[in-house]
N, C-alpha and C positions, 0 to 999 in steps of 0.2 A: 700373204705377207702384209704387215701393217704399212699404211701410207705414211706413218710418222716414225721418227727416230729420235732417241734421247742421246744427248751428248753432255759431257761435264767438262767445264773449263776450270783448271786449278787457279786459285787466287791466294793472296796473302791477306785476305780480309778486306776491310774498308778503312780508309783514313779520311778525315774531314779536312777539306781545303776551302776556306771561305765559308760560304753557307751551304755547301753541297758535300756529300760523301762520295768518294771515288773508290772504285775497286782497284786494289793494288795487285799488279801482275808482274811476274818475273820474266825471264827469258823464255822463249817458246813462241807458239803461234797464237796463244790465247788473245792477245791484244788485237792482232790483225783479224782474227775470226769475229770478234765482237764488233769491230768497226765495220766489217763487211756486211754482217747480218743485220745490224741495227741502223746502218747508213746515217741519216741525219738525226737519229735519236740517240746517237753515241757521240761523246766528245772526249778528246784526250787532253789531259793537262800537260802543257809544255813545261817540263821541269828541266832546266839546264844541268847537264852532267849527272843526271839521275840514274841510279842503278836499277830502278824499277819503272814500270809504266803505270799511269793512273788514268782510269777511264770512268766517265760518268755515263750512266744509262738512264734515259728518260722513260723509266718504267717502274711504277710503284711496287710491282711484284718482284722486282729484281733483288733477291736476297740469296745469301749463300747458305749451303747446308754442309756443315763440317768443312767450311772453307772452299767448297766447290760450287760453282754456278751451274745449275742444271737447265738445259734448254730442250724444248721439243721442236724438231725440225721437220720440214717436208723432205721428200727424196731429193729434190733439186737443191735445197739448202745444204743437205748432207754432202752432196757432190761438190758444192762450192767450198765447204770446209775442208774436204779431202784435198782439193787443189791447193788451198792455202798452206796446209800442213806439209805437203810434199815439197814446198819451197824452203822449209826451215833448215834442213840439213843436220839437225840434232833433235833432241827430244821435243815433241810438240807440246806436251803437257795438256793435251786435249784428248778426251776419251769417248768412245762410242759404246753404248750398251747393246750387247748381243743377247737378245731375248731368248734364243734357243739354248745357249749355253749358260744363261743367267750370269754373265760376267762382263766386266769392263775391258775393252781393248784400246790400246793407245793408237791414235791415228798414225799412219805411215809418215815418216819425216824425210823421205828422199824419193826421187822419181820412180825408182824401181822397187821400193820397199813394200812390205806387206804390213797389215795390222799386227801389233805386237801385244802379247799377253804380258803385262807388267809384272805379274807374279813369277814369271820365268827368270827374271833377273833381280827380283827383290825391289823393284821400283815403286815409287809412290803412286797411288791410284785411289779412286773412291772405293769405300768399303761399305756401300749401302746400295740398295736398288733405287732406281730413279723415282719409283712411286713413293718412296719415303721422304722425298724432298719436294719443296714447292718449286715447280718449274715455270719457265716463261716461254712464250712463243714469239720469236722475232717477227714472224709474218702475221700481220693483222688480218690479211685476207684468209689465212688458214683458219683462224678462230671464227670469222664470219661465216665461212663456208660450213664449218662443222655445226655452228649454232643454227643454221637454217634447217637442219634435220632434227626435229624435236625428239625423236625416239632413239637417238644414237647411244644405245647401250646403257640407259639409265634404268635402274630397277628400284622398286619400292617394296619394303617389307614392314608389316605392322606387328607390333608387340604391345597389346593393350592400347594405351593412349600414346605409345611411342611409335613414330614412323622413322625408318632408316632409309636414307636415299643413297644408293651406291652406284657402282659402275663408272661410266665415262661422264662424270659430273663436271669436270673442269670447264668445258665450254659454256655451261649453264650456271656457273657459280654465282653470278650476280642475280639472276632470276631466283635461284634457290635462297640466297641470303635475304633478298628483299621480301620474300614471302614469309620470312620469320624463322627459317631453319638455322641451325648452328652447326659448326664443324666439330667433330669428335677427334681429338688428336690421337687417342688411344686406339680407336677402331679405324681411323682415317676414312670416315664416312660422315655424311650430313645426317642430322636428326631433327625431327619436329615433334614437339609434345602437344598433343591435342587429339580429340576424338575425330575431328574432321580435318583432313589434309587440304591445304589451300589448293584451289583449282589450278593456279599457275604451275604448281609442281606436278599435279596430276596430268596436266597437258603434255609433260615431257615424255611420259610413258604410261603403260597400264600396270597396275599393281600385280605382282606375281601371286597367283593363287597357290597356296601350299597347305597341305594337311597339317593339323595341329601336331607339333613335335615337342612342345614345352608347356610349362605351367607358369603363369605369372603369379607372384606371391604378393598379396595385399596385406599389409601389416598395420595393425592398430595397437598403439601402446598407451597405457595409462600411467600417470605419475606414480612414483614409488612412495609408499607410505611406510615409515619405519623400516622393517626388514622384509616386507612383503613385496613381491613383484607380480604384476598381472600383465601378461602378454597374450593378446589374441591374434592368431594368425589364421587366415582363411585362404584357400586356394581358389583361384579364378582361372578357368580355362580360356585360352586365347588361341586364335589361329595365327601361328607365327613360325617362321623358318629360323629366325635368329633371336634368342633371348638377349636382354641387355647384359651388361658386364656383371652386375651383381647376381642375376639369375644364373648366368653361365657359371660363375664361381661356385655357387651353392650346388649346382648340379654336378660339377666336377668333384667337389669335395665329398659329395654323397657317393660318387663312384669310387673314390680313393680317399677315405677319411684321413685327417691329419693324425699323426702320431706325436704324442708329447715328447719333444726332443730335449727340452731344456727347462730349467727353473728360472723364474724371473726374480728370485730372491738374490740380488747382487749386493756386494759390499761396496760402500762408498769409498772413493779413492781416486788416484790419478792413473790413467792408462795411456800408453803411448799411441800416437797416431802415425800410421805408416806413411813413409815418404820415400820418393826416389826421383832422381834427376829426370826432368822432362824436356827442358830446352831453355832458351834464353828469352827473356822478356824485352820487347822493344816498343818504341812509341814516343819519339821526341824526347829521349832521355840520354844522359851521358853516364857512362859506367856500365859494367857488366852485371846484370841482375839475372840470377839463375832461378828457375822455377822448379819446385820440388813437389808439385801436385796442384791440380785444379779440378773443379767440377762445374759443369754447365747444365742447368735445368731450364728447359723451355727457352733456350737462347740467352739466359742470364747467368753470369758467373756467380755462383753462390759460395764458392770456397776457393781460396788462392793461397798457396804456401810458397814463399819466395825469400831470397836473401841476396845481399851484396853490399856495396858501399852505402853508407847511410844516406848521402844526398840522392843517390839514384833510387834507393828504396823509397825514400820520402816522395820522390817525384811520381813513382808508380802509385803510391797510396793517394796522393793528391789528385791524380787523373781519375781514379776510380770514384773518389768522393765527389768529384765534379760531374760524374756521369759520362766520362770519356772512355773509349775503348783502347785496349792495348793488344799486342800480338805476342803469342808464344811460338818461337821458332825452333822446332826440333832439328837435330843435326841431319836427319835422313828423311824428312817428310815435309809436306806443305805446312805453312804457318797456320796456327789456330787463333781466331779472333776471340778475345775475352772481353765481354762488355757488361756493364751494369744494367743495360736496358735503356731504351729510348727515354730520355728525360728524367732518369732516376738519379738523384743526387743525395749524398749523405745516408746511404743505405747500409753501410758496412761498419762493423765493430772490429777493431784491430787488436791483435795480441802480439806485442813486439818484445824482442830480446836483443839488447845491444851488447856485443862482445867487443869492448873497447880495445883490448890488447891486440886483437886481430883486425881491428877496423872493419868489422863485419856486423851487419844487422840482419836479424831474421824476423820475418813477419808472417802471421797468418791472418787473412781477412775472412770474416764470416758475414754473409748477408743477413739482414734483419729477419728474414723469413725463417732462419735457423735460430737466432738468438731471441727473437720475440714473435713467436707464431701467432697468427690472427685466427682465433677460434670463433669469431663472430660472423664470419662469412665463408663462402667457398673459396679457399685459397690453398696454398701449399706450404709445406715445411720440409725439412730434411733431417735425417738421422745420421750422425757420424758414428758408425758402428765399429766398436773395438772388438767385440766378439758376439756370438749368436745370442746369448742370454741377454746381454746389454741391449742389443737391437730390438729384441722382442719386448723387453721391459719398456723401452722408450716408446714403441708403437702403442702399447697398452696405455701408457700415460697420455699420449695424444688423443686416443679414441675416448678415454675417460673424460677428457675436457670437452669433447665435441658433443657427445650424446646425452640424452636426458634420462637414461636408465643406467643402473649400475653395471660395471664391467669387472668381472672377476678374474683373478690370476689364472685360474684353470682354463680360461678361454684364450689366453695370450697366443699360443701356438696356432690355434684356429684363425685368429685375427690376422696373423702374419701370412699364413699360407693362402687363405681365402682372399685376403686383401690383395695379394700379388696376382691371383687369378682374375680378380675384378679390376685390375689396373689401378687400384687405389694405392698400391705400393709398387714402385718401379725404380730402376737404376738409371740415373742420368748419365750423360757423357762425362767421363772422368779419366784422370791419368795421375801417375805418381804413387800408386799403391793405396790411395785412399779408398776406404770402403764406405761409400755414402749412398743413402737411399732416399728417394723422394716420397712424400706421403701427401695424398689428397685430403685436405681438411673439409670433407663433405659430410656433415652430420647425418643427413638423410640417408646417404648411401651406406654409411657404417651402421646405422640403426637397422636398415633393411638386411644387411649382412648378418647381424647378430640375431634378429628375429627369425630370419630364414634358417639359420643354423639351429635355433631352438626348435622350430617347427619340424625340421628334418631329423632331429635327434643327433645332430653333429656335435652340439654342445649341450650341457645340462646345467640347471640351477644347482648350486650347492645344497646339500641336504638340509642345512640349518635355516635356509630361507624358503624352502618349498612349502 
C-alpha cells in the first residue's frame, strides 16, 4: 500500500483581494482542512457576513484543476483530515482517491459515518484521476524525504534524440527542469531533446534497456516547384519502448487506415452554434447573467456565450478585457473558474446582439487565438465545428498555412484522424453543447505527419502532380 494519499478539496475558483488571489470555499470542511494542513502558510480573509470563506495559500504550485484543489498527503495527514471532516455534520466536500477502485470517495462527515460514494446519490465530485492534476504536498518534509532517494521510480526512455522521463518525477521536478527538460501536457511526462542526456537526470535512475519496437522516421523535404513535389523519407532504426506522438499516430493509422468519411467541399453560409444553459456567471457584478456555453483550453477561456441585462453583460465583458476571472456556477455542481489567463488583456472579440424590447443582451466572446491564429510559431487555435465536413475543412486550412509543402483535399480525413492520435487535435473542457476542438499550430509536427503518411502509403500524391 502506498505511503501517500490523494485528496481533492472543492473550491469555487479564485478571487483577487488586494494584491493576492484567494481560494473561494463554500460550506464544508475544506477551509478547516487547508488551514490545518498548511498551518502558518495559509491565511484566511476575514470578510464580515460573508457567505463564503477565502483562503490564501503560500505555495506557488497551488492551482485548481476543474475547480478542485488536489493534495498529496502522508498517512498521518490523511488521518488528520478525516478527524476534521467527522466534525462537520453535513457534506464535507473533501474527497479521497481510492486507487484500487479508481474512484473518489467523500470523507465521512459524522463520528460514526463511513466514506461515501458520491455517485450513489448524484453528488458533485471530481471527475478526473489525481494524476491528471497538478497536486501540492502540504508537508515539506515529505518532499525532502522522497527527494533523498534518487531512484524512486523514475524511468528513462530514448527515442532517437528524444528522451522521455516518466514515473515518480514530481519530487525531482526542479532538478529535471533545471537540466533543460520540458513537460509534455499530452503525455504527462518530461522530455529532453538531444543525443546526450544531462548527467543530473541520469543520476535519478538508470535508463531502461528495451528491444527495438518502433522505427523513427527522418523526413527531408524540398521546396515545391510549380506542380512537382519531392519528398524524401528514410527510416532510421532506434532502440525505443515509446515512440513520440507523431510516430505513434502513423503506426496506429497504418494498423487501421483512415476511411474517407466526408468531403471538404462545403458551401459558404451561416450555420448555427449549439448552446444550452450551463449556469450563472458571477464575479462582482449586479444582475443575473446566464451562461449558454464555454470552452477552456489549457486553463484559458477561449469561448464564452452568455446573456442578461445589458449593464451586467457589459460588466462581464469588461472584466475579461481587463484580464480578470469570473465564475460559472451550475445549479448542481461546483463553480467553474473562467479566466483569460494571467496578465492577458484585450484578447477577445465580442459578437453582441441587443434585444431592446426584452431588455436582454446576448454576447459571444472569442479569444484571439481563434479569430487571429498565429502561424509564425508553435501556438494553438480552435475550431468551432458545426459539422464533420466543416471541421475537417478548417483543419486542412490551418495545416496549409503552417507547412511549406502543398496539402491536398484528399488528405483532409487523414490529417484529422492522425492529428487526433498525435495529440495535435484535441477536445478542450467545454459545456453548453458547443463542439469545439483545439489544434496545435506546430508546423514541424504536421510536416512529419504528412511525410510519414506518404512514406507508409497512408496518403498519396494526386495523379496530376506525380
